[in-house]
N, C-alpha and C positions, 0 to 999 in steps of 0.2 A: 462388659465384655472382659473375659479373663485374660491375664497376661500371657504372652507367648512363652513357651518353654523350649529348652534346647531340643533339637538342633535348630528349630525355626528362629528362635531369638538370636542365635549366632548369625544366621543369614541376614536378618534384619539389621543387626549391629554392623556387619560388614558392609551392607548396602549404604548405611548412613555414612560410614567412613569414606567409601568411594564417592558418594555425592559431595561430601565436604572437600574432597580433592578435585572435584569438577569432572569426574569420570562417570557419566551416566551409563555407559555401556557395561562397565564392570558392576555398577550398582544393580542394573537390570539383571545381569547374570546371577548375582547373589540372590536377588528376590525370586528368581526362578527355582531356587533350591527349597523355598518354603512349600510345605505340603499343600496340594490343591484344596484340601478341606479348609485351609486357613486363608485362602486367597481374598476373602471378603473381610478379614479381620481389619479393624481400623488402622492399626500400626502398619499393616502391609499396604492398605489403600492410600494412606498419607504418603508413603514412600513411592508408590507407583505414580501418584500424581507428580511428585517432585522429580522423579526420573523422566517422565514424559515431558514435563515443563522444561527441564534443563535441556532435553533433546530437541525441543521445539515441536514435539508431536502433540499439538493442541487438541486434536480430536480424541486421542487416547487419554490425555490429561483430563479432558472434559468428562469422559466416561468414568474415570476414577472418581472425580469430584462429584458427579451425579450419584454414584453409588454411595459415596460418603454422606451426601445430603439426605439420601433416602434412609440410610441406616443410622445416621446420627443427626436427625432433624433439629436437635437443640444445640448444635455446634455452629456458631456463626462463621467460623473459618471455612467450613465445608461450603457454605453458600458463596462466600467471597472468592474462593478458589474456583468454584463452578462458573461464576460470572467472568472471572479473569480468563479462564480457558475458553469459555464460550465466545468471548470477544475475539479471540485470536484464531479459533479453529475455522477451517474452511466451511463456508455457509453460516457462520456465526455472525459476529459483528456487534457493534455497540448497542443497537436497539434491543437485541435479544438479551445481552448482558444486563441492560437496564431493567428489563422485565424481572430478571432473577433477583436483582438487588432491591427492586421496589417491593417484591414479596418479602424478602429477607428483612427489609427495613421495618415492616409491620411486625415481624416476629421478634426483632432485636432492636428496639428503638434507642438503646443506650450504647450500641456498638459503633464506635467511632469510624472504623474502616468502611462501613457501608456508605454513609454520606460522603466520606472522602472520595471513594471510588466513583460514586454517582457524580460528584463534582468534576472529577476527571473526564467522565463520559460527556457531561453537559458542555464542558469546556471544548472538547474535541468536536462537538456538534455545533459550536458557535453560540450556545445559549449561555452567555457570560453572566447575565444577571442571576439565573438559576444556579450556575456553578458557584458564584460568590456566596449565595445564601447557603448552599450545601457545605461549602468549605467552612463558613462561619459556624455552622452546626457541628461539624467535625471538630473544630477547634474548641468548642464549648464542651464536647464530650471527652476529648482526649487531652494529652499533655501538649499545651500550645507551643512550647519551645521545640519539642520533638517533631511536632507536625509542621512547624515552619521550616525546619531543616529538611524534612522529607519533601515538602511541597516545592521548595526551591530547586530541588534536583529532579523533580518529576517532569518529564518532557510533555506529558499530557496537559500540564497546567501552565505551559509556556505563555499563553496569552494573558495570564494573570500575574506573571512573574513580578512586575514592578509593584503591584498592589500587595502581593505576599510579602515582599521585602519590608513594607511599611507596617505590617501587622505586628 
């Protein structure tokens, strides 16, 4: 995909700035300035997802992530964002998010965030043995020190908190 050019690139840059300031409304307004013909451009879709996620509009975030996963099937982050939004959107939930990540896991076996998020889901479902195994897999794939810090602050993994401290 070719890079955005002015004025569209300016709208995208401004939207990024507003998001960094925590103002999703202004970010959304900036994105509305991007020409309709470029509404499916990956840079615009990533930002649309972030705007909707920051706003808590998980159904819209899910739509943006779904389009990203379809247009960029080789991008693991599109799939993890789709699962994240699906979990939170009305009518979504953990079982549907797990289905998305199970498919993504086959496509991206070396992507650490996939087993990590699956571990979070299994932990929330009370499947602690499977959550432990998935978390160990994530630790093997990623930076263990970074993952430990992330895991200790993740509320989804609360049932495993003591074990994580010992890792």
